[in-house]
Every structure is written in structure tokens, then in C-alpha cells.
Phi, psi and omega in degrees: 000134182277169185297319182299318179294318179297319179296320178298316179298318180294321179296317181294326180281348178092009179273347179231131176277144175287142178295141180285142179295138180276134179259121179277131175271123182284121180245162180295144182276321186238148167258127180255146181266125177249121184248138175249114181284336178293316184261354180056057179218159179224139180229140176270136179227148175236143177227150176275060180224166171291147182305328180288344180262003178296148179293148180285328178221153172223172176281133178296129182290345183263302186259357181065018175275207182258127173250127186262138177288113180251016173080184185270352183263356183286130175246109185290144174285169177297152180300326183278350183274082184298320182299318180291323178292328175294321178296315179300314180297319179299315180296318179297316181299334181259011172091012178258102184253040173060032169280158178287135178252117179245112183279337179255124182299139179061029178250150177270352179284131179237157181281129177288145178284153184293158181260339180231167179294323178297317177293327180295323179295319176292320180301315181298319179292315185292321187247029184297336180288345180263359182287145174270175176291126181298134182277117170041065182299321182298318182286338175289326185268355177295169178062014179250000000 
């Protein structure tokens, strides 16, 4: 008699308890990066929502300003790198929130984001059809 048959006999006789069903706790799939250009900081947040339902902005935990959802691919510059933060702010103001831009349909190749503010200005003009609606531009510029 094989092991599986012996275990079945023990379960039927009451000598073995059936394993309890495991309950999966649903956890967030993605951590999204929220950046505050006023304070030059970025924070990762998770929500028990689908990624498309994450909020576009939240309150910055440090300065209480606006922190914009820049997705899971955003790599924040150093706090001291003012030029890079100006580039990030410029891209956000024009609706580029670091989503992947794919110019060829059904392709995995994406356009790299610019490295300088000058390149960002050209980038915004060239890829303006891929821009999202800019999030609360007025509230981004308050406190400046």
C-alpha cells in the first residue's frame, strides 16, 4: 500500500486532521514613487488597489505640499542635485510622469527619458502626444 492510500485511511478513521485551507492575504502588487519637487524628496507608497487606481497626488509627508505619483520606474535624483530636480519638475508640469513611452505599437522598446533640462525641452516637444494631463500645476508652484 502506498503512502497516499495509508494517509487517506488514517484521515477517514479520524487519526489525521485534514489541513486547514490557507487564506491568502491580498497585498499590494506595486510600490509607487511619489515625488515632492518643493522639498526634493521621493517616497514609496503602497495601496490595496489596482495600480491604475492609485491616486495621482498625495500630501507630502514632510512639507505637506503636493507629491505626484511618478510610477514604479522613477529613480529620484539626489536631494542636492538641483538641476535634475528642475528637469523632473519641468517634465511633470508638461504631463510626463515617468510612464514608459512606446512609439511602436506592441513593442517592448521604450523611449529613454532625457538627462538634462535642455534635452527635456526637446523631449516635451517631440513626444507631446504621449503626455498625460499635468497634475495640479498651480499647487506644484505654490511655495516658490
